[in-house]
LUMSETOR-364861 format. One record per residue (C-alpha): y, z, x. Coordinates in steps of 0.5 Angstrom, whole numbers, padded with zeros to 4 digits, always signed. Example, Ala and Ser with C-alpha at 12.3 -4.5 7.8 and 13.67 -1.06 7.14 Angstrom:
<atoms>
-0009+0016+0025/-0002+0014+0027/
</atoms>
This chain:
<atoms>
-0085+0092-0101/-0081+0097-0105/-0081+0104-0102/-0085+0109-0106/-0086+0116-0106/-0093+0119-0103/-0099+0119-0108/-0104+0125-0107/-0112+0125-0109/-0115+0132-0108/-0123+0133-0108/-0126+0140-0108/-0124+0147-0109/-0118+0150-0111/-0115+0152-0104/-0115+0144-0103/-0111+0143-0109/-0106+0149-0107/-0106+0145-0100/-0104+0138-0103/-0098+0141-0107/-0096+0144-0100/-0097+0137-0097/-0093+0134-0102/-0087+0138-0101/-0088+0137-0093/-0089+0129-0094/-0083+0128-0099/-0079+0132-0094/-0081+0128-0088/-0079+0122-0092/-0086+0119-0092/-0087+0113-0096/-0092+0108-0099/-0098+0112-0097/-0104+0115-0101/-0107+0122-0098/-0114+0124-0100/-0115+0131-0099/-0123+0131-0098/-0129+0136-0099/-0135+0137-0095/-0138+0142-0099/-0144+0138-0100/-0147+0131-0097/-0145+0129-0104/-0138+0131-0104/-0137+0127-0097/-0140+0121-0101/-0135+0122-0107/-0130+0122-0102/-0132+0116-0098/-0132+0112-0105/-0125+0115-0107/-0122+0112-0101/-0125+0105-0103/-0123+0105-0110/-0116+0107-0107/-0115+0102-0102/-0117+0097-0108/-0112+0100-0112/-0106+0100-0107/-0107+0094-0102/-0101+0095-0099/-0101+0103-0098/-0102+0107-0092/-0108+0111-0093/-0109+0118-0090/-0115+0122-0090/-0115+0129-0089/-0119+0136-0091/-0126+0139-0090/-0130+0132-0089/-0124+0129-0085/-0125+0135-0080/-0132+0136-0080/-0133+0128-0079/-0127+0125-0077/-0131+0119-0074/-0134+0117-0081/-0127+0116-0084/-0124+0113-0078/-0129+0108-0078/-0128+0106-0085/-0123+0100-0085/-0120+0102-0091/-0117+0108-0087/-0111+0108-0083/-0110+0115-0081/-0115+0121-0080/-0112+0128-0080/-0115+0135-0079/-0114+0141-0083/-0109+0145-0078/-0105+0138-0078/-0104+0137-0085/-0101+0144-0086/-0096+0142-0080/-0089+0139-0082/-0089+0136-0075/-0095+0132-0077/-0091+0129-0083/-0085+0128-0080/-0088+0124-0074/-0092+0119-0079/-0086+0118-0083/-0082+0116-0077/-0087+0112-0074/-0093+0111-0079/-0095+0104-0077/-0093+0105-0069/-0096+0108-0064/-0099+0115-0067/-0106+0116-0066/-0111+0114-0072/-0115+0121-0071/-0111+0127-0070/-0116+0133-0071/-0116+0139-0066/-0121+0144-0065/-0121+0148-0072/-0124+0154-0069/-0118+0155-0064/-0113+0156-0070/-0111+0164-0070/-0106+0164-0076/-0105+0162-0083/-0098+0160-0086/-0096+0163-0093/-0094+0156-0095/-0089+0157-0101/-0091+0153-0107/-0090+0154-0115/-0096+0153-0118/-0100+0146-0120/-0095+0143-0125/-0095+0149-0130/-0090+0154-0131/-0095+0159-0133/-0100+0161-0127/-0098+0160-0119/-0103+0161-0114/-0102+0164-0107/-0106+0163-0101/-0107+0169-0097/-0113+0167-0093/-0117+0161-0090/-0123+0160-0086/-0129+0164-0086/-0133+0168-0080/-0140+0168-0084/-0145+0163-0082/-0149+0162-0089/-0154+0157-0087/-0153+0152-0093/-0145+0152-0091/-0141+0147-0087/-0134+0150-0089/-0133+0154-0083/-0133+0148-0079/-0128+0145-0083/-0124+0151-0084/-0125+0155-0078/-0125+0163-0077/-0122+0167-0082/-0115+0169-0081/-0110+0172-0086/-0103+0171-0089/-0099+0178-0087/-0098+0182-0093/-0091+0182-0093/-0091+0175-0093/-0095+0175-0099/-0091+0180-0103/-0085+0176-0101/-0088+0170-0104/-0090+0173-0110/-0083+0176-0112/-0080+0169-0111/-0085+0166-0116/-0084+0172-0121/-0076+0171-0120/-0078+0163-0122/-0081+0166-0129/-0089+0166-0127/-0093+0171-0131/-0099+0170-0127/-0101+0170-0120/-0108+0168-0117/-0110+0170-0110/-0114+0165-0107/-0117+0164-0100/-0124+0161-0097/-0127+0168-0096/-0122+0173-0100/-0125+0179-0098/-0125+0178-0091/-0117+0179-0092/-0114+0183-0087/-0120+0184-0082/-0115+0180-0076/-0109+0184-0078/-0106+0190-0075/-0110+0197-0077/-0115+0192-0081/-0113+0193-0088/-0117+0191-0094/-0116+0186-0100/-0116+0192-0104/-0110+0195-0100/-0106+0188-0101/-0108+0188-0109/-0105+0195-0109/-0099+0194-0105/-0097+0187-0109/-0098+0191-0116/-0093+0197-0113/-0088+0193-0110/-0088+0187-0115/-0087+0192-0121/-0085+0186-0125/-0091+0182-0124/-0095+0182-0131/-0101+0179-0129/-0105+0179-0122/-0112+0175-0121/-0116+0175-0115/-0121+0168-0114/-0128+0168-0111/-0130+0174-0108/-0136+0177-0104/-0138+0183-0108/-0142+0186-0102/-0135+0186-0098/-0131+0190-0104/-0127+0196-0101/-0126+0202-0105/-0118+0201-0106/-0120+0194-0110/-0125+0198-0114/-0119+0203-0115/-0115+0198-0117/-0120+0195-0122/-0121+0202-0125/-0113+0204-0126/-0109+0198-0126/-0109+0194-0132/-0104+0188-0129/-0110+0186-0125/-0114+0182-0129/-0121+0184-0131/-0125+0177-0129/-0128+0177-0122/-0132+0170-0119/-0137+0173-0115/-0140+0169-0109/-0148+0171-0111/-0151+0164-0109/-0158+0167-0111/-0162+0172-0114/-0168+0173-0110/-0168+0177-0103/-0172+0172-0099/-0168+0166-0101/-0162+0171-0100/-0164+0172-0093/-0166+0165-0091/-0159+0163-0094/-0156+0169-0089/-0153+0172-0094/-0151+0179-0093/-0153+0182-0100/-0159+0183-0104/-0160+0182-0111/-0160+0190-0112/-0153+0190-0109/-0150+0185-0114/-0153+0188-0120/-0150+0195-0118/-0143+0192-0116/-0143+0189-0123/-0146+0195-0127/-0140+0199-0123/-0135+0194-0124/-0137+0194-0132/-0137+0202-0132/-0130+0202-0129/-0127+0197-0133/-0131+0195-0139/-0128+0189-0141/-0129+0186-0134/-0133+0179-0134/-0136+0175-0128/-0137+0168-0126/-0141+0167-0121/-0144+0161-0116/-0151+0160-0116/-0155+0155-0112/-0161+0152-0115/-0167+0149-0111/-0165+0152-0104/-0171+0150-0099/-0177+0154-0100/-0175+0156-0107/-0181+0157-0111/-0182+0158-0119/-0182+0166-0118/-0176+0165-0113/-0172+0161-0118/-0174+0166-0124/-0170+0172-0120/-0164+0167-0120/-0165+0166-0128/-0166+0174-0129/-0160+0175-0125/-0155+0172-0130/-0157+0177-0135/-0158+0183-0130/-0151+0182-0128/-0148+0180-0135/-0145+0173-0132/-0141+0169-0136/-0138+0163-0133/-0143+0160-0128/-0142+0155-0123/-0149+0152-0122/-0150+0148-0115/-0156+0144-0115/-0158+0144-0107/-0156+0138-0103/-0158+0137-0096/-0152+0138-0092/-0153+0135-0084/-0150+0140-0079/-0153+0146-0083/-0159+0150-0081/-0162+0149-0088/-0162+0142-0087/-0167+0143-0082/-0172+0147-0086/-0178+0143-0087/-0180+0146-0094/-0174+0142-0098/-0175+0142-0106/-0176+0136-0110/-0170+0133-0113/-0173+0133-0120/-0175+0140-0119/-0168+0142-0117/-0165+0138-0123/-0169+0142-0128/-0168+0149-0125/-0160+0147-0125/-0161+0145-0132/-0164+0152-0134/-0159+0156-0130/-0153+0152-0134/-0157+0153-0141/-0157+0161-0139/-0150+0160-0137/-0148+0157-0144/-0152+0162-0148/-0148+0168-0144/-0141+0164-0146/-0143+0164-0153/-0145+0171-0153/-0138+0173-0150/-0134+0169-0155/-0138+0172-0161/-0136+0179-0158/-0129+0177-0158/-0128+0176-0166/-0123+0181-0169/-0121+0183-0162/-0113+0183-0160/-0112+0179-0153/-0106+0178-0149/-0106+0170-0148/-0102+0167-0142/-0100+0160-0145/-0102+0154-0141/-0099+0149-0146/-0096+0150-0153/-0103+0150-0156/-0108+0153-0151/-0108+0159-0147/-0113+0164-0143/-0114+0171-0144/-0115+0177-0139/-0122+0175-0138/-0120+0167-0137/-0123+0165-0144/-0119+0159-0147/-0116+0160-0153/-0113+0155-0158/-0107+0156-0163/-0106+0151-0169/-0098+0153-0169/-0095+0152-0162/-0093+0157-0157/-0088+0158-0152/-0091+0155-0145/-0092+0160-0140/-0091+0166-0145/-0096+0172-0146/-0097+0172-0153/-0101+0178-0157/-0106+0175-0162/-0112+0177-0166/-0118+0172-0165/-0120+0169-0171/-0126+0164-0170/-0130+0161-0164/-0129+0153-0164/-0134+0150-0159/-0133+0154-0152/-0126+0156-0154/-0123+0162-0158/-0118+0161-0164/-0112+0165-0165/
</atoms>
């Protein structure tokens, strides 16, 4: 059999994609060959099912390769994947980020190393700042600054896959961003599982806003800094100050809202009420009028009535949300919500999710129409497509330099894209 470099398949979140890039570097450096690595997701029961389905497909397509399964589903349910005949190794979320794991498998992959290498994720107290150069694009790089979560939302299994919250030290983050800027990246995105908890485990307990201000001060050549999903109730004063005063911080925030009804938010064990979400969005818009919001919203959480759902639907307008990530509730064994007796009918969940998506589509249409005639600074992801500061896609008929920031006027709307 001819030796071939390891192949990676990634399911789930942006952080998983980031970690797959880091694993790719470690596996190649270790000399691992003829292996397929599946980085799984556990956010819903459906995500685990898709992970198993993908593993079976990969075995059919790669009959002679060794299949290694990792990620959140492997961390939470190692026995499920170890029992699959298609799987050769199962490694946990801590183990997958350790170069020694890949060196051990490359040195003696077929031999005596244990099939399952999954330790207690709750005992992990540090997160390494792995250095990667973005996801195959020269325009935007992602920097992991935090991992894990200390909260226990009743619908969420992720803390058991990721462990407790832990932060990458600010100095390490700044050094990595300097390195990425030196390599020509014009935008850096800070990413994590519970980003607004960054710093709570560090000396002096700095906040995410402190990190943002430090990056912008110490990396003056960085044109654009973006932050990924945040919990609005945990936003600190310095982050609000950065929103108001730092044009290099992009006016686009993705909010972990989950619902628009106070009773359902309480049953989810969320830490905010609907008025908190509305107040935050109003304040952010007042400080930065061009601010746009994305949001995660769950449809059909157990006990959700039509009236509860209407409050979520109204929240789309009240918070002026643009980019919606709508999740039809999926019962996830191992979570408190799975034990709630009043589960919502599956067809009702689908209908409500469709209504939310329709409301989101209307908001996107309104946002796009409002950009006509405006001038934007557009980061080119490929010669014919880039994104505005608000993360809106823009197409160009004439090719542009990939990775460059192009200043252009918006001429038209084509589907869900602007035309410049």
